[in-house]
C-alpha positions as semicolon CSV with decimal commas, in nm:
position;residue;x (nm);y (nm);z (nm)
1;M;4,339;10,835;4,462
2;K;4,587;11,126;4,461
3;R;4,526;11,183;4,831
4;H;4,635;10,825;4,904
5;F;4,914;10,807;4,644
6;A;5,196;10,796;4,900
7;R;5,033;10,513;5,095
8;I;4,966;10,313;4,776
9;L;5,327;10,362;4,666
10;I;5,454;10,234;5,002
11;G;5,228;9,929;4,975
12;L;5,350;9,846;4,624
13;A;5,713;9,886;4,734
14;I;5,653;9,641;5,019
15;T;5,489;9,398;4,775
16;L;5,788;9,409;4,539
17;L;6,026;9,354;4,831
18;F;5,852;9,031;4,934
19;V;5,810;8,921;4,573
20;A;6,188;8,956;4,528
21;H;6,246;8,743;4,836
22;A;6,004;8,477;4,712
23;G;6,178;8,479;4,373
24;R;6,513;8,410;4,545
25;A;6,663;8,744;4,440
26;F;6,785;8,768;4,800
27;Q;6,709;8,596;5,127
28;F;6,605;8,720;5,470
29;D;6,696;8,463;5,734
30;L;6,415;8,589;5,959
31;I;6,150;8,515;5,695
32;D;6,295;8,169;5,632
33;R;6,289;8,095;6,005
34;F;5,927;8,212;6,024
35;D;5,841;7,982;5,733
36;S;6,002;7,695;5,923
37;I;5,785;7,773;6,227
38;I;5,473;7,775;6,008
39;Y;5,577;7,447;5,846
40;D;5,626;7,288;6,188
41;S;5,286;7,411;6,306
42;R;5,106;7,275;5,999
43;L;5,282;6,944;6,040
44;R;5,186;6,910;6,406
45;L;4,823;7,006;6,338
46;T;4,779;6,751;6,058
47;M;4,978;6,454;6,193
48;P;4,778;6,128;6,201
49;G;4,914;6,050;6,547
50;R;5,009;5,688;6,477
51;G;5,285;5,536;6,266
52;D;5,264;5,260;6,006
53;A;5,171;4,925;6,165
54;R;5,418;4,751;5,932
55;V;5,714;4,926;6,099
56;V;5,834;4,826;6,448
57;I;6,120;4,983;6,643
58;L;6,340;4,749;6,848
59;D;6,464;4,974;7,123
60;I;6,803;4,967;7,293
61;D;6,643;5,136;7,593
62;E;6,743;5,177;7,954
63;K;6,574;4,847;8,034
64;S;6,785;4,666;7,772
65;L;7,104;4,826;7,900
66;G;7,010;4,726;8,252
67;E;6,949;4,359;8,161
68;L;7,215;4,307;7,893
69;G;7,487;4,542;8,009
70;R;7,627;4,864;7,869
71;W;7,650;4,924;7,498
72;P;7,804;4,793;7,275
73;W;7,701;4,435;7,341
74;S;7,909;4,140;7,228
75;R;7,839;4,048;6,866
76;N;7,740;3,693;6,961
77;V;7,448;3,851;7,151
78;V;7,354;4,049;6,839
79;A;7,389;3,733;6,627
80;K;7,152;3,555;6,866
81;L;6,911;3,847;6,828
82;V;6,923;3,829;6,447
83;D;6,859;3,453;6,450
84;K;6,574;3,490;6,695
85;L;6,409;3,770;6,497
86;F;6,408;3,573;6,172
87;D;6,369;3,215;6,297
88;E;6,126;3,262;6,584
89;Y;5,956;3,594;6,520
90;G;5,955;3,590;6,139
91;V;6,044;3,954;6,069
92;A;6,039;4,049;5,700
93;V;6,324;4,302;5,706
94;L;6,571;4,390;5,981
95;A;6,747;4,728;5,974
96;F;7,022;4,846;6,211
97;D;7,038;5,220;6,283
98;I;7,389;5,136;6,402
99;V;7,736;5,130;6,248
100;W;7,947;4,820;6,320
101;A;8,281;4,992;6,263
102;E;8,511;4,809;6,504
103;P;8,579;4,437;6,550
104;D;8,456;4,264;6,866
105;N;8,755;4,139;7,068
106;S;8,559;4,069;7,385
107;S;8,584;3,690;7,344
108;G;8,963;3,685;7,381
109;M;9,008;3,524;7,040
110;E;9,265;3,785;6,944
111;V;9,489;3,666;7,229
112;L;9,446;3,301;7,131
113;D;9,532;3,382;6,768
114;A;9,852;3,549;6,879
115;L;9,949;3,253;7,100
116;A;9,870;3,005;6,823
117;K;10,109;3,187;6,592
118;S;10,389;3,239;6,846
119;E;10,465;3,069;7,177
120;L;10,221;2,777;7,137
121;K;10,239;2,720;6,762
122;D;10,420;2,386;6,813
123;T;10,202;2,271;7,101
124;G;9,977;2,004;6,954
125;G;9,732;1,992;7,243
126;F;9,680;2,366;7,236
127;Q;9,639;2,376;6,860
128;S;9,374;2,106;6,872
129;V;9,174;2,287;7,142
130;Y;9,231;2,617;6,965
131;R;9,085;2,491;6,636
132;R;8,786;2,345;6,818
133;L;8,711;2,662;7,017
134;R;8,792;2,931;6,764
135;G;8,461;2,920;6,581
136;G;8,270;2,976;6,901
137;L;8,491;3,272;6,993
138;D;8,466;3,446;6,655
139;Y;8,179;3,678;6,750
140;D;8,216;3,889;6,436
141;G;8,202;3,575;6,225
142;Q;7,888;3,462;6,409
143;L;7,711;3,790;6,339
144;A;7,821;3,790;5,974
145;A;7,688;3,434;5,941
146;S;7,357;3,535;6,100
147;I;7,318;3,824;5,857
148;K;7,408;3,621;5,550
149;G;7,122;3,547;5,312
150;R;6,876;3,750;5,516
151;P;6,718;4,091;5,440
152;V;6,935;4,283;5,685
153;V;7,016;4,651;5,618
154;L;7,305;4,833;5,787
155;G;7,385;5,201;5,832
156;H;7,699;5,408;5,782
157;Y;7,801;5,773;5,816
158;F;7,949;6,021;5,571
159;S;8,181;6,305;5,670
160;S;8,258;6,638;5,504
161;E;8,557;6,744;5,713
162;E;8,884;6,805;5,529
163;S;9,060;6,553;5,751
164;A;8,783;6,295;5,706
165;I;8,895;5,934;5,701
166;R;8,754;5,643;5,505
167;A;8,707;5,361;5,752
168;N;8,590;5,010;5,667
169;A;8,350;4,953;5,377
170;I;8,038;5,106;5,225
171;P;7,818;4,955;4,954
172;A;7,851;5,025;4,585
173;P;7,673;5,340;4,464
174;V;7,315;5,310;4,340
175;L;7,370;5,566;4,063
176;P;7,683;5,623;3,852
177;K;7,862;5,951;3,786
178;E;7,672;6,037;3,470
179;S;7,330;6,031;3,643
180;F;7,320;6,410;3,681
181;A;7,545;6,500;3,389
182;V;7,263;6,676;3,199
183;H;7,052;6,789;3,494
184;D;7,280;6,945;3,750
185;A;7,141;6,883;4,100
186;P;7,312;7,016;4,417
187;V;7,314;6,679;4,593
188;T;7,490;6,677;4,930
189;H;7,863;6,612;4,884
190;W;8,087;6,413;5,120
191;V;8,457;6,328;5,128
192;G;8,487;6,056;5,391
193;Y;8,291;5,785;5,563
194;T;8,274;5,544;5,853
195;G;8,136;5,215;5,728
196;N;8,079;4,866;5,861
197;L;8,331;4,584;5,884
198;P;8,375;4,431;5,536
199;D;8,241;4,088;5,643
200;Y;7,920;4,246;5,764
201;L;7,870;4,449;5,448
202;A;7,947;4,150;5,225
203;N;7,670;3,948;5,390
204;A;7,409;4,223;5,437
205;A;7,123;4,282;5,193
206;G;7,209;4,652;5,179
207;A;7,332;4,958;5,363
208;G;7,269;5,332;5,354
209;F;7,400;5,652;5,506
210;L;7,240;5,790;5,822
211;N;7,316;6,163;5,776
212;P;7,014;6,398;5,795
213;I;6,999;6,764;5,689
214;T;6,990;6,998;5,987
215;D;6,830;7,336;5,913
216;V;6,972;7,663;6,046
217;D;6,754;7,638;6,359
218;G;6,896;7,294;6,439
219;V;6,578;7,108;6,342
220;V;6,573;6,794;6,124
221;R;6,296;6,838;5,867
222;R;6,460;6,671;5,566
223;V;6,674;6,367;5,494
224;P;6,876;6,337;5,170
225;L;6,792;6,017;4,985
226;L;7,105;6,043;4,769
227;A;7,455;6,167;4,853
228;E;7,758;6,216;4,632
229;L;8,101;6,067;4,703
230;D;8,377;6,075;4,440
231;G;8,118;6,158;4,176
232;D;7,905;5,850;4,248
233;Y;7,569;5,857;4,424
234;H;7,489;5,651;4,733
235;E;7,150;5,580;4,890
236;A;7,021;5,680;5,232
237;F;6,951;5,428;5,507
238;A;6,573;5,474;5,472
239;L;6,590;5,423;5,096
240;A;6,799;5,106;5,138
241;V;6,542;4,969;5,386
242;V;6,252;5,043;5,150
243;R;6,434;4,869;4,863
244;A;6,495;4,564;5,085
245;W;6,123;4,557;5,171
246;L;6,023;4,584;4,804
247;A;6,270;4,306;4,717
248;G;6,079;4,076;4,951
249;E;5,757;4,154;4,763
250;S;5,907;4,100;4,415
251;A;5,921;3,774;4,224
252;D;6,300;3,779;4,174
253;R;6,375;3,893;4,533
254;R;6,597;4,170;4,401
255;P;6,583;4,530;4,524
256;P;6,439;4,761;4,257
257;P;6,670;5,017;4,092
258;V;6,678;5,386;4,185
259;E;6,581;5,627;3,907
260;P;6,585;6,008;3,935
261;H;6,300;6,195;3,766
262;F;6,338;6,553;3,641
263;E;6,084;6,825;3,563
264;S;6,186;7,022;3,257
265;A;6,076;7,365;3,139
266;I;6,217;7,634;2,912
267;G;6,580;7,669;3,012
268;Y;6,515;7,485;3,337
269;A;6,544;7,130;3,466
270;R;6,497;7,033;3,829
271;L;6,511;6,708;4,021
272;E;6,152;6,639;4,129
273;S;6,134;6,280;4,251
274;I;6,306;5,945;4,284
275;A;6,144;5,628;4,151
276;V;6,200;5,306;4,349
277;G;6,012;5,023;4,183
278;P;5,641;5,112;4,207
279;L;5,706;5,402;4,445
280;I;5,757;5,767;4,344
281;V;5,922;5,965;4,625
282;P;5,912;6,347;4,593
283;V;6,240;6,523;4,671
284;D;6,380;6,875;4,649
285;E;6,672;6,990;4,434
286;N;6,913;6,847;4,696
287;A;6,756;6,501;4,654
288;A;6,622;6,542;5,009
289;A;6,276;6,430;5,121
290;L;6,064;6,598;5,386
291;V;6,019;6,360;5,679
292;P;5,644;6,289;5,720
293;Y;5,640;6,275;6,100
294;A;5,335;6,075;6,204
295;G;5,319;6,201;6,559
296;P;5,518;6,268;6,877
297;R;5,768;6,024;7,022
298;F;5,655;5,661;7,042
299;S;5,398;5,695;6,762
300;F;5,535;5,366;6,628
301;D;5,525;5,030;6,803
302;Y;5,832;5,014;7,031
303;L;5,965;4,686;7,169
304;S;6,247;4,661;7,420
305;L;6,531;4,443;7,290
306;A;6,558;4,293;7,636
307;D;6,201;4,163;7,599
308;V;6,271;4,034;7,247
309;L;6,580;3,838;7,351
310;A;6,406;3,702;7,660
311;G;6,108;3,584;7,452
312;R;5,861;3,807;7,635
313;V;5,717;3,947;7,309
314;K;5,428;3,777;7,131
315;P;5,535;3,659;6,782
316;D;5,242;3,831;6,606
317;R;5,383;4,170;6,703
318;L;5,684;4,108;6,477
319;K;5,577;3,851;6,220
320;G;5,608;3,996;5,869
321;K;5,711;4,337;6,006
322;L;5,989;4,575;5,910
323;A;6,198;4,600;6,227
324;I;6,446;4,880;6,293
325;V;6,701;4,847;6,571
326;G;6,783;5,181;6,734
327;T;6,803;5,354;7,070
328;T;6,608;5,597;7,285
329;A;6,857;5,579;7,575
330;P;6,982;5,938;7,636
331;G;7,334;5,818;7,705
332;L;7,373;5,676;7,352
333;L;7,318;6,023;7,198
334;D;7,082;5,940;6,912
335;L;6,835;6,219;6,992
336;R;6,749;6,500;6,752
337;S;6,545;6,818;6,740
338;T;6,247;6,783;6,507
339;P;5,934;6,983;6,419
340;V;5,741;6,743;6,642
341;E;5,951;6,758;6,959
342;R;6,278;6,915;7,064
343;V;6,414;6,579;7,181
344;Y;6,321;6,300;6,941
345;P;6,476;5,955;6,880
346;G;6,677;5,944;6,559
347;V;6,558;5,589;6,491
348;E;6,196;5,708;6,488
349;A;6,284;5,979;6,236
350;H;6,406;5,702;6,005
351;A;6,090;5,502;6,078
352;N;5,872;5,798;5,977
353;L;6,055;5,842;5,647
354;I;6,042;5,470;5,568
355;A;5,672;5,451;5,652
356;G;5,603;5,765;5,447
357;M;5,772;5,622;5,138
358;L;5,594;5,287;5,170
359;G;5,258;5,454;5,237
360;G;5,292;5,721;4,968
361;R;5,217;6,005;5,213
362;M;5,505;6,241;5,137
363;K;5,489;6,621;5,117
364;Q;5,651;6,776;4,811
365;T;5,808;7,108;4,713
366;P;5,792;7,105;4,331
367;G;5,971;7,366;4,123
368;F;5,653;7,552;4,026
369;V;5,599;7,653;4,390
370;V;5,832;7,953;4,349
371;G;5,635;8,088;4,053
372;A;5,302;8,023;4,224
373;E;5,411;8,214;4,535
374;V;5,532;8,511;4,329
375;V;5,198;8,535;4,145
376;L;4,996;8,510;4,466
377;L;5,205;8,777;4,637
378;L;5,164;9,014;4,342
379;I;4,785;8,968;4,339
380;V;4,734;9,000;4,715
381;G;4,990;9,278;4,765
382;T;4,860;9,496;4,481
383;A;4,497;9,453;4,588
384;L;4,572;9,542;4,950
385;S;4,790;9,840;4,856
386;L;4,505;9,991;4,653
387;L;4,231;9,897;4,900
388;I;4,364;9,968;5,247
389;A;4,484;10,319;5,161
390;S;4,127;10,435;5,108
391;L;3,962;10,253;5,399
392;S;3,901;10,352;5,758
393;A;4,106;10,185;6,029
394;L;3,825;9,938;6,103
395;W;3,767;9,833;5,743
396;A;4,140;9,829;5,672
397;T;4,173;9,579;5,956
398;V;3,890;9,371;5,809
399;A;4,057;9,376;5,466
400;A;4,396;9,273;5,606
401;A;4,240;9,000;5,820
402;T;4,045;8,869;5,520
403;A;4,362;8,858;5,310
404;L;4,538;8,667;5,587
405;V;4,253;8,416;5,620
406;L;4,230;8,359;5,245
407;S;4,607;8,320;5,208
408;A;4,627;8,080;5,501
409;G;4,319;7,888;5,381
410;F;4,464;7,841;5,033
411;D;4,793;7,730;5,186
412;V;4,617;7,471;5,403
413;F;4,416;7,348;5,103
414;V;4,734;7,295;4,898
415;W;4,901;7,124;5,194
416;D;4,613;6,890;5,274
417;R;4,471;6,809;4,930
418;L;4,778;6,832;4,706
419;D;5,047;6,732;4,960
420;T;5,239;7,041;4,847
421;V;5,431;7,278;5,074
422;L;5,358;7,637;4,974
423;P;5,553;7,901;5,173
424;L;5,328;8,126;5,379
425;A;5,563;8,354;5,572
426;N;5,609;8,601;5,284
427;A;5,233;8,644;5,247
428;I;5,172;8,691;5,621
429;L;5,457;8,937;5,667
430;M;5,372;9,129;5,349
431;I;5,008;9,170;5,454
432;A;5,117;9,271;5,804
433;A;5,373;9,521;5,672
434;I;5,126;9,686;5,432
435;Y;4,866;9,708;5,706
436;I;5,104;9,831;5,976
437;L;5,263;10,099;5,760
438;N;4,921;10,228;5,656
439;M;4,819;10,239;6,019
440;A;5,145;10,418;6,103
441;Y;5,071;10,675;5,836
442;G;4,732;10,729;5,995
443;Y;4,905;10,764;6,328
444;F;5,125;11,051;6,212
445;V;4,841;11,246;6,050
446;E;4,611;11,224;6,350
447;T;4,811;11,448;6,580
448;R;4,509;11,645;6,698
449;S;4,338;11,346;6,858
450;K;4,668;11,246;7,014
451;R;4,716;11,587;7,171
452;Q;4,365;11,569;7,315
453;F;4,438;11,230;7,458
454;T;4,762;11,351;7,613
455;E;4,588;11,644;7,778
456;L;4,321;11,412;7,915
457;F;4,542;11,133;8,050
458;G;4,887;11,291;8,077
459;Q;4,818;11,405;8,432
460;Y;4,686;11,062;8,529
461;V;4,890;10,796;8,351
462;P;5,266;10,759;8,403
463;P;5,432;10,982;8,139
464;E;5,629;10,703;7,972
465;L;5,303;10,534;7,866
466;V;5,124;10,835;7,722
467;D;5,282;10,827;7,375
468;R;5,207;10,461;7,325
469;M;4,849;10,491;7,445
470;A;4,789;10,801;7,235
471;A;4,833;10,590;6,921
472;D;4,483;10,446;6,980
473;P;4,299;10,638;7,255
474;R;3,982;10,427;7,231
475;K;4,171;10,115;7,320
476;Y;4,280;10,213;7,669
477;S;4,111;10,259;8,004
478;M;4,251;10,309;8,351
479;Q;3,978;10,100;8,507
480;P;4,115;9,792;8,687
481;K;4,087;9,472;8,482
482;A;4,218;9,117;8,476
483;A;4,509;9,057;8,238
484;E;4,793;8,812;8,189
485;L;5,118;8,997;8,258
486;T;5,479;8,926;8,343
487;I;5,600;9,076;8,671
488;L;5,964;9,155;8,754
489;F;6,125;9,223;9,091
490;S;6,489;9,323;9,124
491;D;6,682;9,378;9,445
492;V;7,040;9,475;9,533
493;R;7,220;9,205;9,732
494;G;7,401;9,313;10,046
495;F;7,258;9,665;10,034
496;T;7,308;9,715;10,407
497;G;7,681;9,658;10,370
498;I;7,694;9,895;10,071
499;S;7,515;10,170;10,261
500;E;7,759;10,135;10,551
501;A;8,060;10,150;10,320
502;L;7,957;10,474;10,144
503;N;7,887;10,823;10,267
504;P;7,534;10,961;10,201
505;E;7,632;11,153;9,886
506;D;7,815;10,859;9,729
507;L;7,532;10,623;9,825
508;R;7,278;10,852;9,656
509;E;7,487;10,861;9,338
510;Y;7,545;10,484;9,354
511;I;7,172;10,409;9,374
512;N;7,081;10,675;9,117
513;D;7,320;10,527;8,861
514;Y;7,186;10,179;8,926
515;L;6,818;10,275;8,910
516;T;6,868;10,497;8,602
517;D;7,045;10,230;8,397
518;M;6,811;9,949;8,497
519;S;6,502;10,161;8,436
520;G;6,630;10,250;8,090
521;I;6,664;9,880;8,008
522;I;6,317;9,793;8,137
523;R;6,130;10,091;7,997
524;G;6,329;10,189;7,689
525;R;6,483;9,876;7,548
526;Y;6,215;9,619;7,634
527;R;5,898;9,834;7,655
528;G;5,813;9,745;8,012
529;T;5,606;9,944;8,260
530;L;5,810;10,069;8,554
531;D;5,575;10,031;8,850
532;K;5,772;10,163;9,144
533;Y;6,099;10,177;9,338
534;I;6,095;10,017;9,682
535;G;6,416;10,146;9,836
536;D;6,686;9,975;9,630
537;A;6,434;9,735;9,473
538;I;6,258;9,773;9,136
539;M;5,912;9,648;9,043
540;A;5,806;9,640;8,678
541;F;5,568;9,452;8,452
542;W;5,497;9,380;8,085
543;G;5,166;9,352;7,898
544;A;4,974;9,655;8,028
545;P;4,849;9,912;7,969
546;V;4,993;9,841;7,622
547;E;4,929;9,480;7,525
548;D;5,244;9,283;7,453
549;P;5,206;8,925;7,321
550;Q;5,577;8,877;7,395
551;H;5,555;9,011;7,751
552;A;5,725;8,707;7,904
553;R;6,005;8,709;7,646
554;N;6,065;9,082;7,686
555;G;6,075;9,045;8,063
556;V;6,331;8,763;8,045
557;L;6,548;8,949;7,793
558;A;6,533;9,259;8,013
559;A;6,651;9,054;8,314
560;L;6,943;8,912;8,113
561;H;7,037;9,261;7,997
562;M;7,019;9,393;8,354
563;Q;7,274;9,135;8,467
564;K;7,507;9,237;8,183
565;E;7,460;9,603;8,273
566;C;7,583;9,524;8,626
567;E;7,922;9,442;8,474
568;V;7,932;9,786;8,307
569;L;7,835;9,960;8,629
570;N;8,085;9,760;8,834
571;A;8,369;9,874;8,611
572;K;8,260;10,232;8,677
573;F;8,212;10,172;9,051
574;A;8,548;9,995;9,088
575;A;8,726;10,296;8,941
576;R;8,578;10,503;9,224
577;G;8,651;10,245;9,491
578;W;8,284;10,166;9,548
579;P;8,151;9,820;9,647
580;E;8,056;9,569;9,382
581;L;7,695;9,571;9,263
582;R;7,512;9,236;9,253
583;I;7,141;9,199;9,195
584;G;6,882;8,923;9,203
585;V;6,595;8,929;8,955
586;G;6,273;8,727;8,977
587;L;5,995;8,701;8,717
588;N;5,654;8,538;8,712
589;T;5,373;8,530;8,457
590;G;5,002;8,495;8,514
591;S;4,665;8,664;8,560
592;V;4,662;8,977;8,780
593;R;4,449;9,284;8,841
594;V;4,596;9,590;8,670
595;G;4,473;9,948;8,666
596;D;4,443;10,269;8,861
597;M;4,434;10,166;9,227
598;G;4,502;10,325;9,562
599;S;4,338;10,563;9,808
600;Q;4,182;10,908;9,791
601;V;4,519;11,046;9,896
602;R;4,737;10,870;9,641
603;R;4,663;10,650;9,343
604;A;4,888;10,474;9,093
605;Y;4,869;10,250;8,790
606;T;4,987;9,919;8,937
607;V;4,928;9,545;8,959
608;M;4,801;9,322;9,236
609;G;4,750;8,949;9,279
610;D;4,902;8,622;9,383
611;V;5,127;8,616;9,074
612;V;5,290;8,939;9,199
613;N;5,357;8,786;9,541
614;V;5,511;8,474;9,388
615;A;5,734;8,688;9,164
616;S;5,866;8,866;9,473
617;R;5,931;8,535;9,650
618;I;6,106;8,390;9,346
619;E;6,339;8,690;9,347
620;G;6,408;8,623;9,713
621;R;6,529;8,273;9,628
622;T;6,801;8,385;9,383
623;K;7,061;8,430;9,656
624;Y;6,985;8,086;9,805
625;Y;7,043;7,912;9,471
626;G;7,341;8,126;9,378
627;V;7,190;8,254;9,052
628;G;7,123;8,602;8,918
629;I;6,780;8,539;8,768
630;L;6,492;8,303;8,845
631;V;6,162;8,274;8,659
632;G;5,845;8,081;8,725
633;E;5,719;7,793;8,515
634;A;5,456;8,000;8,332
635;T;5,722;8,251;8,225
636;R;5,954;7,977;8,105
637;N;5,674;7,807;7,906
638;A;5,586;8,134;7,733
639;V;5,939;8,190;7,596
640;N;6,059;7,961;7,316
641;D;6,387;8,111;7,199
642;V;6,575;8,135;7,529
643;T;6,778;7,853;7,682
644;F;6,671;7,778;8,040
645;L;6,818;7,566;8,318
646;E;6,564;7,407;8,552
647;V;6,675;7,498;8,904
648;D;6,424;7,328;9,133
649;R;6,063;7,270;9,222
650;I;5,973;7,470;9,532
651;R;5,677;7,525;9,763
652;V;5,670;7,862;9,935
653;K;5,487;7,965;10,248
654;G;5,115;8,008;10,198
655;K;5,107;7,805;9,874
656;D;4,998;7,442;9,844
657;A;5,108;7,386;9,486
658;A;5,474;7,343;9,399
659;V;5,629;7,584;9,150
660;S;5,909;7,499;8,906
661;I;6,175;7,769;8,883
662;F;6,424;7,818;8,602
663;E;6,734;8,022;8,530
664;P;6,748;8,183;8,183
665;I;7,096;8,140;8,034
666;C;7,093;8,313;7,695
667;L;6,913;8,315;7,361
668;E;6,888;7,975;7,190
669;S;7,077;8,119;6,894
670;E;7,368;8,208;7,125
671;T;7,377;7,872;7,304
672;G;7,703;7,695;7,229
673;G;7,778;7,326;7,229
674;E;7,944;7,333;7,572
675;V;7,639;7,495;7,728
676;R;7,406;7,245;7,563
677;E;7,618;6,957;7,691
678;E;7,618;7,106;8,041
679;L;7,238;7,144;8,032
680;R;7,194;6,788;7,905
681;L;7,411;6,651;8,188
682;W;7,234;6,873;8,445
683;N;6,889;6,749;8,336
684;Q;7,006;6,388;8,374
685;T;7,152;6,471;8,715
686;L;6,834;6,646;8,829
687;D;6,626;6,345;8,720
688;A;6,856;6,115;8,917
689;Y;6,826;6,343;9,223
690;R;6,445;6,335;9,210
691;E;6,451;5,958;9,171
692;R;6,678;5,929;9,478
693;L;6,961;5,784;9,270
694;W;7,220;5,958;9,483
695;D;7,528;5,792;9,332
696;R;7,430;5,881;8,977
697;A;7,340;6,234;9,084
698;D;7,672;6,278;9,266
699;E;7,860;6,155;8,961
700;G;7,680;6,407;8,740
701;L;7,739;6,689;8,988
702;A;8,110;6,612;9,001
703;K;8,132;6,648;8,624
704;L;7,923;6,962;8,629
705;R;8,137;7,126;8,896
706;R;8,443;7,061;8,684
707;M;8,267;7,215;8,384
708;S;8,142;7,524;8,575
709;P;8,315;7,551;8,914
710;E;8,174;7,901;8,967
711;R;7,810;7,785;8,962
712;G;7,692;7,759;9,321
713;L;7,383;7,559;9,228
714;Y;7,585;7,240;9,185
715;A;7,749;7,276;9,525
716;L;7,404;7,333;9,680
717;Y;7,269;7,007;9,537
718;A;7,582;6,821;9,643
719;E;7,518;6,939;10,001
720;R;7,154;6,834;9,977
721;I;7,246;6,486;9,862
722;A;7,498;6,453;10,141
723;G;7,221;6,547;10,384
724;F;6,980;6,296;10,232
725;R;7,242;6,023;10,261
726;R;7,255;6,094;10,633
727;T;6,880;6,147;10,673
728;P;6,685;6,002;10,381
729;P;6,377;6,198;10,269
730;P;6,040;6,070;10,390
731;E;5,830;5,819;10,198
732;G;5,640;5,993;9,921
733;W;5,903;6,267;9,882
734;D;5,840;6,430;9,545
735;G;6,167;6,619;9,503
736;V;6,005;6,951;9,600
737;T;6,197;7,196;9,819
738;V;5,979;7,357;10,087
739;F;6,051;7,709;10,214
740;D;5,880;7,808;10,536
741;E;5,984;8,171;10,520
742;K;5,844;8,421;10,270
């Protein structure tokens, strides 16, 4: 025990660190983000895949916009829809994921009203016609009349900005000020709102706010069911819809009241759930409920509003259903990032929450979860700290793996059987930290075996890899093997012109500075293997001989850093009157042969395979597309936290299959709103281009060129479209660009 005292002490210190985080003594954003990733993974793995059959989404989709015109439609059209849904289709509840905040003046009634009160007020003929026609031109009145006496639920938005306005009307609060007087709950607070026109609200069965809670990673996992305004508490849209549904099932046809339930302990009281009639909905201390996503997009029954209005939908698909009107059309901007998919219709998020409340399948985060996690961490951390210190590397690995499996298994059991969300990131990271630090300790005390390894392989393996490989000599072999790696090629643009502009000594120093800085980024900062220099070009790879699960990510980040380093070098070169340095970088990921290869005269640790050739050809395309970096589809798919722009689908010489190529922009966490908007518009434009919608594509490109005039990619596509207008692509054209040269 004394011999392992230092290692045990380190393990216990790590345990206490994670226990303090679990107990909310302090917070590490990285751990919280990891917990969010785990939560998303559990949710996706356990989703039923289909939504509640009682809930139907009436979609304002591209088809509806094409048949009925651009949004918003005239309110008489919406009134006709409401009448049709109740009278012909027999829906039980109709909910609008829409805010009717502005009056509809499309009928011209506003002009007639003005004339009737001014120039033509004494004209009897006009007044008679005016009185007869006015009712038919009052579109807002028609919609209000259609809503009246029917279970129709509206939506509205709250605002927290200091300059927030209070527009139109919102319903009365469902809970008064004193509801949380004894039990203080940090319910979301708002200062302004945008509500519906008063006539609509007066005739609707209810209304609720549409605001979700967006986590730090931009993902919508929770929706507050209550929100505070001026001390009163208002209900969410989903809660208002559920109450309208329950009213239809009750004898008195009244929506049930909302009652908060608290869990009390010694010196502690926490909001645990909200009772709505027979339903108990679990919430967190913010009165927010976890959205029980049933599956990916379109897990619920979707009906196009164009089909509904045209009578093309069978009545049994809507009879007795809870219908929600919303949109999936990208142009109407009701798309959100969720644990299920990055782009997800907001209306379906509401549908999931409504279905979850009605079906009683809601995950909960009760107050005792914090205490339970602290106890589990103490037990597991203390046991591992005492055990691993005295075990061999093999058995220490077995012990750590067993602890991980048991912790994860218990977490899954609690999730699946008790519908309780128990954080898992602390346990995983604590076990990993205890294990890794014990292994590191073993690393530092085993210097003899490392020296032997260095003497054996130091003359054979590139020197920069020896230290890493010496950490576990049994793990490595120079024999060629198949492995999935990420390959990078970098080349200086216009090198011939640079060499002609500089004398031999300056050219040598120019290239040395470039190769030194770029090699330091690849090898030092991002742990890549520097394969070789080919004149002014660099070849490198990630994932061998040291395995790197993040090889694609490290390669992409290295390429981004290399482009930034060019700016540093150019400042230095400009001061000496040297030409500007510009490079193109290409990356590709896939299975290659890696190992000691060559001839009897010269051998080297290198990579070979088709993936390597494609990486080189991708780099060669950077100049054509006017970008600094291009990556293949496999590389892009392996990196989750970098923002990419899809550049094209190409087919290179000697390859039958087309390859998608992408330009990495920056880390997701560094992506600003302007960049996201540009990417959204570019994706729409690229879709239009591939669908041969030249006018729409040209319109998008014009906007994009105003947003980023320096980006040559947009000019290239504009030229392509101009060419296709003159000579249309052949029948069966799939949007792929074919390159005949290598």
